C-alpha positions as CSV (number, residue, x, y, z in Angstrom):
1,M,-22.5,3.7,10.8
2,K,-23.9,4.4,7.3
3,L,-21.2,4.7,4.6
4,T,-21.3,7.2,1.8
5,K,-21.2,6.1,-1.8
6,T,-17.5,7.2,-2.0
7,E,-16.6,5.2,1.2
8,V,-18.3,2.1,-0.2
9,Q,-16.5,2.4,-3.5
10,R,-13.2,2.8,-1.7
11,R,-13.8,-0.3,0.4
12,I,-14.6,-2.3,-2.8
13,L,-11.4,-1.1,-4.3
14,K,-9.5,-2.1,-1.2
15,A,-11.1,-5.5,-1.3
16,L,-10.0,-6.1,-4.9
17,H,-6.5,-5.0,-3.9
18,R,-6.5,-7.4,-1.0
19,I,-7.7,-10.3,-3.2
20,D,-5.0,-9.4,-5.8
21,R,-6.5,-11.3,-8.7
22,P,-9.6,-11.1,-10.9
23,A,-12.7,-11.3,-8.5
24,G,-16.4,-11.0,-8.6
25,A,-19.1,-9.8,-6.3
26,T,-19.1,-13.0,-4.2
27,Q,-15.4,-12.7,-3.3
28,V,-15.6,-9.0,-2.7
29,A,-18.6,-9.5,-0.4
30,T,-16.7,-12.1,1.7
31,V,-13.8,-9.7,2.2
32,L,-16.1,-6.8,3.1
33,R,-18.0,-8.8,5.6
34,G,-14.6,-9.5,7.3
35,W,-14.3,-5.7,7.6
36,G,-17.8,-5.3,9.1
37,V,-19.4,-4.1,5.8
38,D,-22.5,-6.1,4.9
39,L,-23.5,-5.5,1.3
40,S,-25.6,-7.8,-0.9
41,E,-23.9,-9.2,-4.0
42,R,-26.4,-7.4,-6.2
43,S,-25.4,-4.1,-4.6
44,I,-21.7,-4.8,-5.1
45,R,-22.3,-5.6,-8.8
46,L,-24.0,-2.2,-9.2
47,Y,-21.1,-0.5,-7.5
48,L,-18.6,-2.4,-9.7
49,L,-20.4,-1.2,-12.8
50,Q,-20.0,2.4,-11.6
51,L,-16.4,1.8,-10.9
52,D,-16.0,0.4,-14.4
53,E,-17.5,3.6,-15.8
54,E,-15.1,5.7,-13.7
55,E,-12.2,3.4,-15.1
56,F,-11.2,2.4,-11.6
57,T,-11.9,-1.3,-12.4
58,Q,-12.0,-3.4,-15.5
59,L,-13.8,-6.6,-16.3
60,Q,-11.4,-9.4,-17.2
61,S,-14.2,-11.9,-18.0
62,R,-17.6,-12.8,-16.7
63,R,-16.1,-16.0,-15.3
64,S,-13.1,-14.5,-13.5
65,G,-14.3,-11.1,-12.6
66,R,-12.7,-7.6,-12.3
67,V,-9.3,-6.2,-11.5
68,L,-8.1,-2.8,-10.4
69,T,-6.9,-0.5,-13.2
70,A,-3.8,1.8,-12.8
71,K,-6.3,4.6,-12.1
72,G,-8.0,2.5,-9.4
73,K,-4.6,1.8,-7.7
74,A,-3.8,5.5,-7.8
75,E,-7.1,6.2,-6.2
76,L,-6.3,3.8,-3.4
77,E,-3.0,5.5,-2.9
78,K,-4.8,8.8,-2.2
79,S,-7.0,7.2,0.5
80,D,-6.9,8.4,4.1
81,V,-3.4,8.0,5.5
82,I,-4.6,7.2,9.1
83,E,-6.8,4.4,7.7
84,R,-3.8,2.9,5.8
85,M,-1.5,3.3,8.7
86,A,-3.4,0.7,10.7
87,F,-3.4,-1.8,7.9
88,I,-0.6,-4.0,9.1
89,S,-1.9,-4.0,12.7
90,G,-5.3,-5.1,11.4
91,Q,-3.7,-8.0,9.4
92,I,-1.8,-9.2,12.5
93,D,-5.0,-9.2,14.6
94,E,-7.0,-11.0,11.9
95,L,-4.4,-13.8,11.4
96,N,-3.9,-14.2,15.2
97,Y,-7.6,-14.8,15.6
98,R,-7.8,-17.3,12.7
99,M,-4.6,-19.2,13.6
100,G,-5.4,-22.8,14.9
101,F,-2.2,-24.1,16.3
102,S,-2.3,-26.2,19.5
103,L,0.9,-26.1,21.5
104,R,-0.1,-29.2,23.5
105,L,-0.8,-31.3,20.4
106,G,1.9,-29.8,18.2
107,K,-0.3,-29.3,15.2
108,G,-2.6,-26.8,13.6
109,T,-2.1,-23.7,11.4
110,L,0.7,-21.1,11.6
111,V,1.0,-17.7,10.0
112,V,3.6,-17.8,7.2
113,N,5.6,-15.5,4.9
114,T,6.5,-16.3,1.3
115,T,9.3,-15.3,-0.9
116,L,9.1,-15.8,-4.7
117,V,12.4,-16.6,-6.5
118,S,13.3,-17.7,-10.0
119,A,13.4,-21.5,-10.3
120,K,16.9,-21.1,-11.8
121,E,18.1,-19.7,-8.5
122,E,16.7,-22.7,-6.5
123,M,20.0,-24.2,-5.5
124,A,21.6,-20.9,-4.7
125,A,18.6,-19.8,-2.6
126,L,18.8,-23.1,-0.6
127,E,22.5,-22.7,0.0
128,I,21.8,-19.2,1.4
129,V,18.8,-19.9,3.7
130,R,20.0,-23.1,5.3
131,P,22.9,-21.6,7.2
132,V,20.7,-18.7,8.3
133,L,18.3,-21.1,10.0
134,A,21.1,-23.2,11.3
135,A,22.5,-20.1,13.0
136,R,19.0,-19.6,14.5
137,L,18.5,-16.2,12.9
138,G,15.0,-17.0,11.7
139,M,11.6,-17.6,13.3
140,G,12.5,-21.1,14.3
141,T,14.1,-23.7,12.0
142,R,11.2,-24.7,9.7
143,I,10.9,-23.8,6.0
144,L,9.1,-25.2,2.9
145,L,9.8,-25.0,-0.8
146,L,6.9,-24.8,-3.2
147,R,7.1,-25.1,-7.0
148,A,4.9,-23.8,-9.9
149,G,1.2,-24.3,-9.4
150,A,1.2,-24.6,-5.6
151,T,-0.7,-22.1,-3.5
152,Y,1.7,-19.8,-1.8
153,D,-0.5,-17.0,-0.5
154,T,-3.7,-18.5,1.1
155,R,-5.1,-15.0,1.8
156,R,-5.3,-14.2,-1.9
157,A,-5.4,-17.8,-3.3
158,A,-2.3,-17.0,-5.3
159,V,-0.3,-19.8,-6.9
160,V,3.4,-19.9,-7.7
161,P,3.9,-18.8,-11.3
162,R,5.7,-20.9,-13.9
163,G,9.4,-20.5,-13.8
164,Q,9.4,-19.5,-10.1
165,I,9.5,-21.2,-6.7
166,A,8.2,-20.0,-3.3
167,I,10.1,-20.3,-0.1
168,V,7.7,-20.4,2.9
169,T,9.0,-19.3,6.3
170,V,7.1,-19.1,9.6
171,C,6.1,-15.5,10.4
172,S,7.0,-14.1,13.8
173,V,3.3,-13.2,14.3
174,T,2.8,-16.9,14.8
175,L,4.1,-16.4,18.4
176,N,1.3,-13.9,19.1
177,G,-1.3,-16.4,18.0
178,I,0.3,-19.2,20.1
179,F,0.4,-17.1,23.2
180,L,-3.2,-15.9,22.6
181,K,-4.4,-19.5,22.5
182,E,-2.7,-20.0,25.8
183,G,-4.5,-17.0,27.3
184,I,-1.6,-14.6,27.1
185,P,-2.3,-11.4,25.0
186,V,0.9,-10.1,23.3
187,T,1.0,-6.6,21.7
188,S,3.3,-6.1,18.6
189,R,4.8,-2.6,19.0
190,F,7.8,-2.3,16.7
191,G,9.5,-3.9,13.8
192,G,13.2,-3.1,13.6
193,L,16.8,-4.1,13.0
194,M,18.9,-5.7,15.8
195,E,22.6,-5.3,15.9
196,F,24.6,-8.4,16.8
197,K,28.2,-8.5,18.1
198,N,29.8,-11.9,18.7
199,R,26.4,-13.5,18.1
200,T,25.0,-11.5,21.0
201,P,22.1,-9.1,20.4
202,M,23.2,-5.6,21.4
203,R,20.7,-2.9,20.4
204,F,18.0,-1.9,18.0
205,V,19.5,0.4,15.3
206,E,16.1,1.0,13.5
207,L,12.5,0.8,14.7
208,L,9.2,1.3,13.0
209,E,5.8,1.2,14.8
210,Y,3.4,-1.3,13.4
211,G,0.5,1.1,13.8
212,G,2.5,3.7,11.8
213,T,3.3,1.8,8.6
214,T,1.3,0.4,5.7
215,Q,3.8,-2.4,5.1
216,D,5.7,-4.9,7.1
217,P,8.8,-3.0,8.5
218,L,11.2,-5.8,7.7
219,E,10.0,-5.9,4.1
220,L,10.9,-2.2,3.9
221,F,14.3,-2.7,5.5
222,I,15.1,-5.6,3.1
223,R,14.2,-3.4,0.0
224,A,16.3,-0.6,1.4
225,K,19.2,-3.1,1.7
226,M,19.7,-2.2,5.4
227,T,20.3,-5.8,6.7
228,S,23.4,-7.9,7.0
229,V,22.0,-11.3,8.0
230,R,24.6,-13.2,6.1
231,E,27.4,-11.4,8.0
232,C,25.6,-12.3,11.2
233,E,25.4,-15.9,10.2
234,R,29.1,-16.1,9.2
235,T,30.9,-13.9,11.8
236,G,28.3,-13.2,14.5
237,N,28.4,-9.5,13.7
238,G,25.8,-7.7,11.7
239,V,22.2,-6.5,11.6
240,A,19.1,-8.7,11.3
241,G,15.4,-8.2,11.5
242,A,13.6,-8.4,14.9
243,S,10.5,-7.1,16.5
244,F,9.5,-5.8,19.9
245,R,6.4,-7.0,21.7
246,E,5.1,-6.8,25.2
247,F,2.9,-9.0,27.4
248,P,1.4,-8.8,31.0
249,S,4.2,-9.5,33.5
250,V,1.9,-11.8,35.5
251,A,2.3,-14.3,32.6
252,L,6.2,-14.3,32.7
253,P,6.6,-17.8,34.1
254,E,4.2,-19.2,31.6
255,V,6.0,-17.4,28.7
256,L,9.3,-18.9,29.7
257,K,7.8,-22.4,29.8
258,I,6.1,-21.9,26.4
259,R,9.5,-20.8,25.0
260,E,11.0,-24.2,26.0
261,D,8.1,-26.0,24.3
262,L,8.6,-23.9,21.1
263,R,12.2,-24.9,21.0
264,L,11.3,-28.5,20.8
265,L,8.9,-27.8,17.9
266,G,11.4,-25.8,15.9
267,L,9.4,-22.6,16.4
268,D,11.6,-20.7,18.8
269,G,12.2,-17.3,17.4
270,I,12.3,-15.6,20.8
271,L,15.6,-13.7,21.0
272,S,15.1,-12.1,24.5
273,V,12.6,-11.9,27.3
274,G,12.8,-8.8,29.6
275,A,12.1,-8.2,33.3
276,P,8.8,-6.9,34.6
277,N,8.4,-3.1,34.2
278,Q,12.0,-2.8,32.9
279,P,13.2,-1.5,29.5
280,L,14.5,-4.1,27.1
281,F,17.2,-2.9,24.8
282,G,16.4,0.6,25.8
283,I,12.7,0.3,24.9
284,P,10.4,1.1,27.9
285,V,7.3,-1.0,28.6
286,G,4.1,-0.1,30.3
287,E,3.3,-0.7,34.0
288,G,2.8,-4.4,34.7
289,R,4.2,-5.3,31.3
290,T,7.3,-7.2,30.1
291,G,9.2,-6.8,26.9
292,L,9.8,-9.6,24.3
293,V,12.1,-9.5,21.3
294,V,11.4,-11.9,18.4
295,L,13.6,-12.6,15.3
296,G,12.1,-11.8,11.9
297,G,10.6,-14.6,9.9
298,L,11.9,-12.9,6.7
299,N,15.6,-13.0,7.7
300,P,16.3,-15.8,5.3
301,A,14.8,-13.7,2.5
302,A,17.0,-10.8,3.6
303,A,20.0,-13.0,3.3
304,M,19.0,-13.9,-0.3
305,E,18.6,-10.2,-1.2
306,E,22.0,-9.5,0.3
307,A,23.5,-12.2,-2.0
308,G,21.9,-10.7,-5.1
309,V,19.2,-13.3,-5.5
310,A,16.2,-11.3,-6.8
311,S,13.0,-12.1,-4.8
312,E,9.5,-10.8,-4.0
313,N,8.4,-11.0,-0.4
314,R,5.0,-11.3,1.1
315,S,4.8,-11.2,4.8
316,L,1.6,-12.3,6.5
317,A,0.8,-14.4,3.5
318,G,-1.8,-16.5,5.3
319,L,-2.0,-19.8,7.2
320,M,-0.4,-23.2,6.7
321,E,-0.4,-26.4,8.6
322,Y,2.6,-26.9,10.9
323,K,3.2,-30.4,9.7
324,Q,3.5,-29.3,6.1
325,I,6.6,-27.1,7.0
326,P,9.7,-29.3,7.6
327,E,12.9,-28.7,9.4
328,Y,15.5,-26.9,7.2
329,R,17.7,-30.1,7.2
330,H,15.0,-31.9,5.2
331,L,14.3,-29.2,2.7
332,N,15.5,-31.1,-0.3
333,M,13.1,-34.0,0.4
334,C,10.1,-31.8,1.0
335,V,9.2,-30.1,-2.2
336,R,5.6,-29.6,-3.2
337,R,4.1,-29.0,-6.6
338,G,0.7,-27.7,-7.6
339,E,-2.1,-30.1,-8.3
């Protein structure tokens, strides 16, 4: 399909937004190829010059490249709603495909989330997230602390700024990738909030369809202050992030076996597995399908927000080696700095 000039410009703006730092034609071309748009670097440079003239982009320096201007960001906001609605689903599919974790070997890359926090809040943040993971309210029990200069978002090659730390948690999308590598396709349908009573999951109180949002649902719920993860951890009663997926029922025995393997690896975020063709927490599944509920990887970040620790979350922040992410008990001894 041949793209119009306006469509090409919009995709270049989207690529710069995805990179989220000054970038040149080479970096933009790499992102565009991932979206099935094959343009030469020379053509991209010409388009960038046009975007400069329209004040959608601005050259930072010949060495670093261009960034979006406020006008360019506003133009992206006006882009086709349907196209933006599928953004999160597309990110999930991309990272699932690129993930390289081997369940049998217990090594490889996982999808991660990151949360930026002031370095002054380091001890307070650790005191908040440890109990959440100990209560098994996160996506497993692994977490990593990164200090200034370390890369915390591999998709954008972003580094932790001076005066801040990044807390890395395993993203629940990791489970999709693990199951996919084992030949089991898992479909992410909803992100939501699960109500707990006496440490037992009871019902979803909020649901957002992944294909119907431009942002991770749990990020939205955290910003809206709709979670009570700390209360869940302390009393067993409250609301925490969870997502609803489904898989072919024929794979149910294998899913249950994999769940046990994941527990041994500190990656068990599976909250509940349904019965074939039966609703799970009131959510119906398709014929020949079984429901699966997974805890949110950003639940530790939600707990920090609830405690008044200012933070900036990035779900689906890229890939990281499993062995680089320690168990929460060893968090103090496993702090990485930039090169």
